[in-house]
C-alpha positions in Angstrom: -83.7 30.9 101.1 -81.9 33.9 102.8 -82.6 37.4 101.7 -80.2 39.2 99.5 -79.5 41.7 102.4 -78.9 39.1 105.0 -76.6 37.1 102.6 -74.1 39.9 102.1 -72.1 39.1 105.3 -71.8 35.4 104.6 -70.8 35.8 101.0 -68.1 38.4 101.9 -66.4 35.5 103.9 -66.7 33.3 100.9 -64.7 35.8 98.8 -62.0 36.3 101.4 -61.6 32.5 101.6 -61.3 32.2 97.8 -58.9 35.1 97.6 -56.5 32.9 99.8 -56.2 30.4 97.0 -54.6 33.2 94.5 -50.7 33.4 94.6 -49.6 36.2 96.8 -47.1 38.9 95.5 -43.3 39.0 96.4 -42.2 41.2 99.2 -41.4 44.6 97.8 -40.9 48.3 98.8 -44.6 49.1 98.5 -47.1 46.8 99.9 -50.2 45.4 98.1 -52.6 48.3 99.4 -49.9 50.9 99.8 -48.9 53.6 97.6 -47.0 52.9 94.3 -43.9 54.5 93.4 -44.1 57.7 91.3 -45.0 56.9 87.5 -41.9 57.1 85.5 -42.0 58.8 82.1 -43.0 56.7 78.9 -45.9 54.7 77.8 -48.0 53.1 80.6 -48.1 49.3 81.3 -51.5 48.0 79.9 -53.6 45.3 81.7 -56.7 44.0 79.7 -58.7 41.5 81.8 -61.8 39.8 80.0 -64.2 37.8 81.9 -66.1 34.9 80.2 -70.0 35.3 80.2 -70.2 37.8 83.0 -73.5 39.6 83.0 -74.0 43.3 83.2 -75.4 43.0 86.9 -73.0 40.3 88.0 -70.8 42.9 90.1 -71.6 44.6 93.1 -70.6 47.9 91.4 -73.3 47.3 88.8 -76.1 46.2 91.3 -75.3 42.6 92.3 -76.7 41.8 95.9 -76.0 38.0 96.2 -72.4 37.5 95.1 -69.6 39.5 96.6 -66.9 41.2 94.3 -65.0 43.5 96.6 -62.0 43.8 94.5 -63.7 44.8 91.3 -66.2 47.2 93.2 -63.1 48.8 94.6 -61.5 49.2 91.1 -64.8 51.0 90.0 -64.9 53.0 93.2 -61.3 54.2 92.4 -61.6 54.6 88.7 -64.1 54.9 85.9 -67.3 52.8 85.5 -68.8 52.8 82.0 -72.6 52.3 82.1 -73.2 51.8 78.3 -70.3 49.6 77.5 -70.9 46.8 75.0 -69.4 43.5 73.8 -69.2 43.2 70.2 -71.3 40.2 70.0 -73.5 38.0 72.2 -71.3 34.9 72.1 -67.6 34.4 72.7 -65.6 33.9 69.6 -66.9 37.0 67.4 -66.8 39.1 70.6 -63.2 38.5 71.2 -62.2 38.8 67.5 -63.7 42.3 67.5 -61.9 43.2 70.8 -58.7 42.2 69.4 -59.0 43.6 65.9 -61.1 46.9 66.4 -63.7 45.6 63.9 -67.5 45.1 64.5 -69.1 41.9 63.6 -70.2 43.3 60.2 -66.5 43.4 59.2 -64.6 41.2 61.6 -63.0 38.1 60.4 -64.8 35.7 63.1 -68.6 36.4 63.0 -69.9 33.4 64.7 -68.8 30.6 67.1 -67.3 27.5 65.6 -70.3 25.3 66.2 -72.6 27.6 64.2 -70.3 27.4 60.9 -67.9 30.3 61.6 -64.3 28.7 61.5 -63.1 30.8 64.4 -59.6 31.8 63.1 -57.6 34.9 62.6 -55.6 35.5 59.5 -52.3 37.0 58.8 -54.0 40.4 57.9 -56.0 40.5 61.1 -54.0 43.1 63.0 -54.5 42.8 66.8 -53.9 45.3 69.6 -50.8 43.0 70.5 -49.2 43.7 67.3 -49.8 47.2 67.4 -48.4 47.5 70.9 -45.3 45.5 69.9 -44.5 48.1 67.3 -44.2 50.5 70.3 -41.9 48.2 72.0 -44.3 46.5 74.4 -43.6 43.1 76.0 -46.9 41.2 75.4 -48.5 38.3 77.0 -51.7 36.5 76.9 -52.8 34.0 79.7 -56.1 32.1 79.4 -58.5 31.7 76.5 -57.7 32.7 73.0 -60.6 30.9 71.6 -59.7 30.7 67.9 -58.6 27.5 66.1 -57.0 25.7 64.7 -55.3 24.1 67.7 -51.8 24.0 66.5 -48.6 25.9 67.1 -47.4 27.2 63.9 -50.3 28.9 62.0 -51.6 32.5 61.5 -54.2 32.2 64.1 -51.9 31.4 66.9 -51.4 34.1 69.6 -47.7 34.1 68.8 -48.5 35.0 65.2 -50.7 37.7 66.2 -48.4 39.7 68.4 -48.4 37.7 71.8 -44.6 36.9 72.7 -45.8 34.9 75.6 -49.1 32.5 75.7 -50.3 30.2 78.1 -53.7 28.8 78.0 -56.3 27.4 75.6 -56.1 28.0 71.7 -59.2 26.2 70.8 -62.7 27.5 71.6 -63.8 23.9 72.8 -60.9 23.1 74.9 -61.4 26.2 76.7 -64.7 24.6 78.3 -62.4 22.3 80.4 -61.5 23.6 83.9 -59.4 20.6 84.5 -57.6 19.9 81.3 -54.9 17.4 80.6 -52.8 20.1 78.9 -52.4 23.9 78.3 -50.6 25.4 75.6 -47.5 27.3 76.4 -46.3 29.2 73.2 -46.4 26.8 70.4 -46.5 23.6 72.4 -48.7 21.6 74.6 -47.7 21.4 78.1 -49.0 18.7 80.3 -51.0 19.8 83.4 -50.9 17.9 86.5 -54.0 15.8 87.3 -56.4 17.8 89.4 -55.0 21.2 88.6 -57.7 23.9 88.4 -56.8 25.8 85.3 -57.8 29.2 86.3 -55.4 28.9 89.2 -52.3 28.0 87.0 -53.2 30.7 84.5 -53.5 33.6 86.9 -50.1 32.2 88.6 -48.3 32.5 85.0 -49.8 36.0 84.4 -48.6 37.2 87.8 -45.3 35.7 86.8 -45.3 37.8 83.5 -45.7 40.8 85.8 -42.9 39.9 87.9 -40.7 39.4 84.7 -41.3 42.6 83.0 -42.4 45.3 85.8 -38.7 46.3 86.4 -37.7 46.2 82.8 -36.9 49.1 80.6 -40.0 48.3 78.2 -43.6 48.7 78.8 -45.7 45.7 79.1 -49.2 44.5 78.0 -50.9 41.8 79.9 -54.0 40.3 78.3 -55.6 37.9 81.0 -58.6 35.9 79.8 -59.8 33.5 82.6 -62.6 31.3 81.4 -64.6 32.3 84.7 -67.6 32.2 85.0 -68.3 30.1 81.9 -69.9 26.9 82.2 -69.4 24.3 83.4 -69.9 25.4 86.9 -66.8 24.0 88.4 -64.6 25.5 91.2 -62.6 23.8 93.7 -64.3 25.3 96.7 -67.7 27.0 96.8 -66.7 28.9 100.2 -69.6 30.4 102.2 -71.9 30.0 99.3 -72.0 26.2 100.6 -74.7 27.3 103.3 -77.1 28.7 100.8 -80.1 26.8 99.8 -79.1 27.2 96.0 -78.5 24.3 93.7 -74.9 23.3 93.2 -74.5 24.7 89.9 -75.6 28.2 91.4 -73.3 27.9 94.3 -70.2 26.9 92.2 -71.3 29.8 89.6 -71.3 32.3 92.4 -67.8 31.0 93.7 -66.4 31.3 90.1 -67.3 35.0 90.0 -65.9 35.7 93.5 -62.8 33.8 92.5 -62.6 35.9 89.4 -62.8 39.0 91.6 -60.1 37.7 93.9 -57.7 37.0 90.8 -58.2 40.8 89.6 -57.3 41.8 93.0 -54.2 39.6 92.9 -53.1 41.3 89.7 -53.6 44.8 91.2 -51.9 43.9 94.1 -48.7 42.5 92.2 -48.7 45.8 90.2 -48.7 47.7 93.5 -46.0 45.4 94.9 -43.6 46.3 92.1 -44.4 49.9 92.4 -46.0 50.2 89.0 -49.7 50.7 89.7 -49.5 54.4 88.9 -47.8 53.7 85.6 -50.6 51.2 84.7 -53.9 51.4 83.0 -56.2 48.3 83.9 -59.4 47.7 81.9 -61.9 45.0 83.0 -64.8 43.8 80.8 -66.8 40.7 79.9 -67.2 39.1 76.3 -71.0 39.0 76.4 -74.0 38.7 78.7 -74.8 36.0 81.4 -75.0 32.3 80.5 -77.5 30.0 81.7 -75.8 26.4 80.9 -75.3 23.6 83.1 -78.1 24.5 85.5 -77.2 28.1 86.3 -80.1 30.5 87.1 -79.1 33.9 85.9 -82.4 35.2 87.1 -81.5 34.2 90.7 -78.7 36.6 90.6 -80.2 39.3 88.5 -77.3 38.6 86.4 -78.6 41.0 83.6 -79.5 43.7 85.9 -82.5 45.8 84.6 -81.8 44.6 81.1 -83.5 42.2 78.9 -81.9 39.1 77.5 -78.9 36.9 78.0 -75.9 35.6 76.3 -76.9 34.7 72.6 -79.6 37.6 72.8 -78.9 41.1 70.9 -81.1 42.7 73.4 -79.2 44.7 75.9 -78.8 41.8 78.5 -76.9 39.8 75.8 -74.5 42.6 74.8 -74.2 45.4 77.2 -71.4 44.4 79.7 -69.4 45.9 82.7 -66.4 48.0 81.7 -64.1 49.4 84.5 -61.1 51.5 83.9 -58.6 51.9 86.7 -55.4 53.9 86.6 -54.2 55.7 89.8 -53.3 59.4 89.0 -54.7 59.1 85.5 -58.4 58.4 86.2 -60.3 60.3 88.6 -61.8 58.1 91.3 -65.6 57.3 91.3 -66.3 58.6 87.8 -68.9 57.2 85.4 -69.3 57.6 81.7 -72.5 57.0 79.6 -70.6 57.2 76.4 -71.9 54.1 74.2 -68.5 52.2 74.2 -68.1 49.1 72.2 -65.1 46.8 73.1 -63.9 47.3 69.5 -62.8 50.5 71.0 -60.1 49.0 73.0 -57.6 48.7 70.2 -57.6 52.3 69.3 -57.7 53.2 73.0 -54.8 51.1 73.9 -53.0 52.7 70.9 -53.4 56.1 71.9 -52.5 55.5 75.5 -49.2 53.8 74.2 -48.4 56.2 71.2 -48.6 53.1 68.9 -49.6 53.0 65.3 -53.2 51.9 65.1 -54.5 50.8 61.8 -56.6 53.4 60.0 -59.4 51.0 58.7 -61.0 50.1 62.1 -64.6 50.5 63.3 -63.4 51.3 66.9 -62.7 54.9 68.2 -60.5 55.7 70.8 -61.9 56.3 74.4 -58.5 57.6 75.9 -59.9 60.9 76.5 -62.6 59.6 78.5 -60.1 57.7 80.8 -58.2 61.1 80.9 -61.2 63.1 82.3 -61.9 64.9 79.0 -64.7 62.9 77.8 -66.1 65.9 75.5 -63.0 65.3 73.5 -63.6 61.8 72.9 -65.1 60.9 69.4 -68.6 59.3 69.3 -69.8 56.5 67.1 -72.5 57.2 64.5 -74.0 54.0 65.4 -73.0 50.7 67.0 -73.8 47.3 65.0 -74.3 43.7 66.0 -74.6 40.5 64.0 -75.8 37.1 65.3 -75.8 33.6 63.7 -75.9 31.3 66.5 -77.0 27.6 66.5 -76.5 27.0 70.3 -79.9 27.5 72.1 -80.6 27.8 75.7 -84.4 28.2 77.2 -84.2 31.6 78.5 -82.3 33.2 75.5 -84.8 31.5 73.2 -87.7 32.8 75.2 -86.2 36.4 75.2 -86.0 36.0 71.4 -89.6 35.0 71.1 -88.4 31.4 69.9 -86.2 32.9 67.0 -82.8 32.0 68.7 -81.6 30.0 65.6 -82.4 32.8 63.3 -79.9 35.3 61.8 -80.3 38.5 63.7 -79.0 42.0 63.6 -79.1 45.1 66.2 -78.1 48.7 65.8 -78.0 51.4 68.5 -78.1 55.0 67.3 -78.2 57.7 70.2 -81.3 56.7 72.3 -82.8 54.3 69.6 -81.9 50.6 69.6 -83.2 48.1 66.9 -83.1 44.5 66.8 -84.3 42.5 63.8 -84.6 38.9 63.0 -84.3 37.2 59.5 -87.0 34.7 58.4 -84.4 32.0 58.6 -80.6 32.0 58.5 -80.5 34.1 55.3 -79.0 37.6 56.1 -79.6 38.7 52.4 -83.7 38.4 52.8 -85.5 41.4 51.8 -86.0 44.0 54.5 -89.7 43.4 54.6 -89.4 39.8 55.5 -87.4 40.7 58.9 -89.2 41.1 62.1 -88.2 44.5 63.1 -88.4 45.7 66.9 -87.5 49.3 68.0 -86.9 50.5 71.6 -86.2 53.9 73.2 -83.1 53.1 75.5 -83.6 56.5 77.3 -87.1 55.8 78.4 -87.0 52.0 78.3 -83.6 50.4 78.9 -85.3 47.1 79.5 -86.6 47.1 75.9 -90.2 46.1 76.8 -92.0 48.4 74.4 -91.7 47.9 70.6 -92.1 51.4 69.0 -91.4 50.3 65.4 -95.0 50.9 64.1 -95.3 54.4 65.5 -91.8 55.6 64.1 -91.4 54.5 60.5 -88.9 57.0 59.6 -86.5 55.9 62.5 -87.1 52.2 61.1 -86.2 53.2 57.8 -83.0 55.1 59.0 -81.7 52.2 61.0 -82.5 49.7 58.4 -80.1 51.5 56.0 -77.6 51.6 58.6 -77.9 47.9 59.3 -77.4 47.1 55.6 -74.5 49.6 55.3 -72.8 48.0 58.3 -72.3 44.7 56.7 -69.5 43.6 54.2 -69.3 40.1 52.8 -65.8 40.5 52.9 -63.6 43.2 54.5 -60.2 43.3 53.0 -57.8 45.1 55.5 -55.3 47.8 54.4 -51.9 46.2 54.8 -50.3 47.1 58.2 -46.9 46.5 59.5 -44.0 44.3 58.3 -44.5 41.0 56.3 -42.0 38.6 54.8 -42.6 35.9 52.1 -40.3 33.3 50.9 -40.5 32.1 47.4 -41.6 28.6 46.8 -38.0 27.7 45.6 -36.4 29.4 48.8 -34.3 31.7 46.7 -35.9 35.0 47.3 -37.5 36.9 50.2 -40.1 39.7 49.8 -40.3 42.1 52.5 -43.2 44.7 52.7 -43.5 47.4 55.3 -46.9 48.8 55.0 -48.2 52.0 56.6 -51.8 51.1 57.4 -52.2 54.1 59.7 -53.6 57.7 59.0 -50.1 59.3 59.6 -46.7 59.3 57.7 -43.8 57.4 59.2 -40.6 59.1 59.1 -37.3 57.3 58.3 -38.7 54.0 57.5 -35.9 51.3 57.0 -36.0 47.4 56.4 -33.1 44.7 57.0 -32.9 41.2 56.5 -30.2 39.8 58.7 -28.8 36.4 57.6 -26.2 33.9 59.3 -22.5 34.0 58.7 -21.8 32.4 55.2 -25.1 33.6 53.7 -25.9 36.5 51.5 -29.1 38.8 51.3 -28.8 41.2 48.4 -31.9 43.6 47.9 -33.2 44.4 44.5 -34.8 47.7 45.2 -34.9 50.3 47.9 -34.7 49.4 51.8 -35.3 52.9 53.3 -37.3 56.1 52.6 -37.5 59.3 54.2 -41.1 59.1 54.7 -43.6 56.4 54.3 -47.1 57.9 53.6 -50.4 56.5 54.9 -51.5 53.7 52.7 -47.9 53.2 50.9 -45.5 50.4 51.4 -41.8 49.9 51.2 -41.6 46.8 49.2 -38.0 44.9 48.7 -37.1 41.6 47.1 -34.1 40.0 48.3 -31.9 37.4 46.7 -30.8 34.9 49.3 -28.0 32.5 49.0 -27.2 29.8 51.3 -23.9 28.1 51.8 -23.4 24.7 50.2 -24.6 22.1 50.9 -27.7 23.7 51.7 -28.7 23.6 55.4 -31.8 22.3 56.8 -34.8 24.7 57.7 -33.2 28.0 58.8 -35.1 30.9 60.8 -34.7 34.3 59.7 -36.2 37.6 61.1 -36.8 40.5 58.9 -36.7 43.8 60.7 -38.0 47.3 60.1 -37.8 50.7 62.0 -39.3 54.0 61.6 -38.5 57.1 63.8 -41.0 55.8 66.4 -41.8 52.3 65.8 -40.0 48.8 65.1 -41.4 45.8 63.6 -40.2 42.1 63.0 -41.3 39.5 60.8 -40.1 35.7 61.2 -39.7 33.5 58.3 -38.4 30.0 57.7 -36.1 29.2 54.7 -36.5 25.4 53.9 -34.6 23.8 50.9 -36.7 22.1 48.3 -37.3 18.5 48.9 -36.3 16.0 46.5 -38.5 15.5 43.3 -40.3 12.1 42.9 -38.2 9.4 41.6 -41.2 7.0 40.7 -44.8 7.2 40.2 -46.6 7.7 43.5 -49.3 9.5 45.6 -48.8 13.1 46.4 -49.7 12.3 50.0 -46.6 10.2 50.2 -44.4 13.1 49.0 -43.1 15.9 51.1 -44.7 19.3 50.4 -42.7 22.4 49.9 -45.3 24.5 51.8 -48.8 24.0 52.9 -51.2 26.9 53.9 -54.7 26.0 55.1 -57.7 28.1 55.9 -58.7 26.0 59.0 -56.8 23.3 60.8 -53.8 21.2 59.4 -53.7 19.7 55.9 -55.1 16.1 56.3 -52.9 13.4 54.6 -54.9 10.5 53.2 -58.1 11.7 55.1 -60.2 14.7 55.4 -62.0 16.4 58.2 -60.4 19.7 58.4 -60.0 19.8 62.2 -57.8 17.0 63.5 -54.1 16.1 63.1 -53.1 14.9 59.7 -54.0 11.2 59.2 -56.7 10.7 61.8 -59.8 12.0 59.9 -62.5 10.5 58.2 -61.9 8.5 54.7 -62.4 10.7 51.8 -65.8 9.7 50.0 -67.9 11.5 47.3 -71.4 10.2 46.9 -70.8 7.2 49.0 -67.8 6.0 47.1 -64.5 5.9 49.2 -61.2 6.9 47.7 -57.7 6.3 48.9 -54.7 8.6 49.2 -55.5 12.1 49.2 -55.5 15.7 50.9 -58.1 17.3 53.0 -58.0 20.9 53.0 -60.2 24.0 53.9 -60.4 27.2 51.8 -58.5 29.2 51.2 -55.4 26.8 51.0 -52.6 26.2 49.0 -50.2 23.0 48.9 -46.9 23.2 46.8 -44.9 20.1 45.6 -41.5 20.0 44.0 -41.8 18.0 40.8 -38.2 19.2 39.5 -39.3 18.7 35.9 -39.5 14.9 36.4 -43.1 14.4 36.3 -45.5 13.4 33.5 -49.1 13.6 34.6 -51.1 14.7 37.6 -54.5 13.1 38.3 -57.0 13.6 41.1 -60.7 13.9 42.0 -61.3 17.2 43.8 -64.6 18.3 45.4 -66.3 18.8 48.6 -66.5 15.5 50.3 -69.2 13.6 52.2 -68.0 14.3 55.5 -68.5 18.1 54.8 -71.7 17.5 53.1 -73.1 15.8 56.3 -72.4 18.8 58.2 -73.8 21.4 55.8 -74.7 21.7 52.2 -73.6 25.3 52.4 -70.0 24.9 51.2 -68.7 26.2 47.8 -65.3 26.3 46.7 -63.2 26.4 43.4 -59.9 24.4 42.7 -57.0 25.8 40.8 -53.8 24.0 39.7 -50.9 26.2 38.9 -47.3 25.1 37.6 -44.6 27.5 37.8 -46.8 30.7 37.8 -49.1 29.4 35.0 -52.7 28.2 35.5 -53.4 24.9 34.2 -56.8 24.4 35.4 -59.7 26.3 37.3 -62.7 24.0 38.0 -66.4 25.3 38.1 -67.6 26.0 41.6 -67.6 23.0 43.7 -70.4 21.9 45.9 -71.4 18.6 47.7 -74.4 18.3 45.6 -72.5 18.8 42.2 -69.8 16.1 43.2 -66.1 16.1 42.6 -64.2 17.3 39.4 -61.7 14.8 37.5 -58.3 16.3 37.1 -55.8 14.9 34.5 -53.1 17.4 33.7 -50.0 17.2 31.4 -47.0 18.5 34.0 -44.0 17.7 31.9 -41.3 20.0 32.8 -43.1 21.6 35.8 -40.9 22.4 38.7 -43.4 23.5 41.2 -47.0 22.4 41.3 -49.5 24.4 43.3 -52.8 22.8 44.4 -55.1 25.7 45.3 -58.7 25.8 46.8 -60.5 29.1 46.8 -63.7 30.2 48.6 -66.6 30.5 46.1 -69.4 32.0 47.9 -67.9 34.8 50.2 -68.0 32.6 53.3 -65.5 29.9 54.2 -67.9 28.1 56.4 -68.1 24.4 55.5 -65.6 24.8 52.8 -63.8 21.5 53.6 -62.5 20.1 50.2 -60.5 17.2 49.4 -57.9 16.1 46.7 -58.7 12.5 46.5 -56.5 9.8 44.6 -53.9 12.6 44.1 -51.2 11.0 41.9 -48.2 12.0 39.8 -46.6 9.7 37.2 -43.0 10.1 36.3 -41.5 10.6 32.9 
């Protein structure tokens, strides 16, 4: 095998060959490597590029010797290299949720990968940096891996609902493992991909097109590029000069993936320069966690974790410390480094400060904008950093690094020079502290975490244990932020709420509800205020009337402005469906609305993930029942009975499909009628079986079937309304 030193010349040729596959910029006044035009006044363009499973030592700028990354190394040389940057988690989904929302994994909505029981979705209250920047007038685009389900277009966890006006790529965590997919999502619809298309090529092409579309526009833009490189499997169209090595095919392709990633970053920078906007742009590059070892890749061959201990899935430094490069000509001094402990949940407040955008006040992240501006002493510092790990995927090296404890719940904390990693006795995070295996390392003297100093430092152990406990919250309700609009079940009123979830007052706040010609929208309450204080909200109920006969579903957009920000909230008004004319199954009736915590509402079957009707039959205790609804807490399905029904009957419980996944689910079912609660069940578990429902619904206009989480975790809370039926008077 060639030595690392001798290999550099050949791998440089590989990077050059791979770069040729990346789309080239259009002709423009400034060349790809030439000077950009003078930066105009106004907020900067913002580019965030997130690699997938790229280790701390995978770039030349961080010590890599075998894989060439000339464009990223140049960014580091021309900009700022963080030495102590951290992913928020050791696996993809919770790390990305924290990055987007500014919350660490003790508070974030997503705290585990989907295959470990976490449902992998963001809710309507999970404000992302895209939503924050949209309020400042940014055009926002996401290209690549989103990574949160469900895989559907019209739901709160879709990128379009979380602030990205343009999206192209993968919604679902599992789908993102396919480099040659049959389709990718474009905004709210699946778009077929030509056979043989290598998805990262098409994704970067769309991202460059986004720059082309908005570089000359009046508004600043946010580009969030999330290629799946170099995540497993190790697939790439051409391994280039790496073909001449004696490595395995998996290692050759993995190295080629990293060099292709490098070339794609270069293509983005070149496109910014070609449009003359490089000096108006801040580029951030990072990875979502440490290096992987799936599919035969050997991270030790490449020293992918550098001098650090651990890999993807470990809470040791190698699993969570990641490269972070900031580049902004004229703003960031070339060749600078920062040792500030900087978790990626600092990205949201950093982007917000750079843009002058309204960041939520209840984040864990702190802005690092002062570090980028050369005034690191002014940047706030974290009291401590926190990580949580609940991961059921196991790989050999990661398990060995954990001492065979890879499937145990683990936590970590860093405070100043001290780093603690502790393992629960099993998967119970609430186990008494004495039952955890606690390890303590001095990162200043031992960055490789080889010498456990816990026994010699009981006071430090006690202090960090208290901080670990204080960093976790079973639920973390967010302070309302921005504009929301809710339609009443009968589609006659709309309630708008402009909530100031920041730490500063918003002067001159106003809300409007434009409607089409022939409609009216009459507010019952104030629509403006001279100043909206932090934590306050401007709430208005609007009486909405439509022309007769009532039109089909109509899209409206509520709008709000302040002296500096603007917000929009789309809503759909849908006329009530006809009430039932005869006895029948609810699954045969159209619903008024259906909100589900994970996946679409299943009709007649239940598995909580797939399209309605294609799941597994509903069964409790081995007995199969027909005609029902499969949901996942929290959920609410509303039906229009129109006062014509007599009785509602059903069985509701956690079904056998969910029981076979895990016995951890716990929910509670509630039936409401026109605002009245008719039934609240005891806690439903798979072991307890279903509850029979038999209710008098005479005179009821709207029937609400609700399922609530009953144990402060929505994992495995698939619940079925089986044999759900109404009889008519």
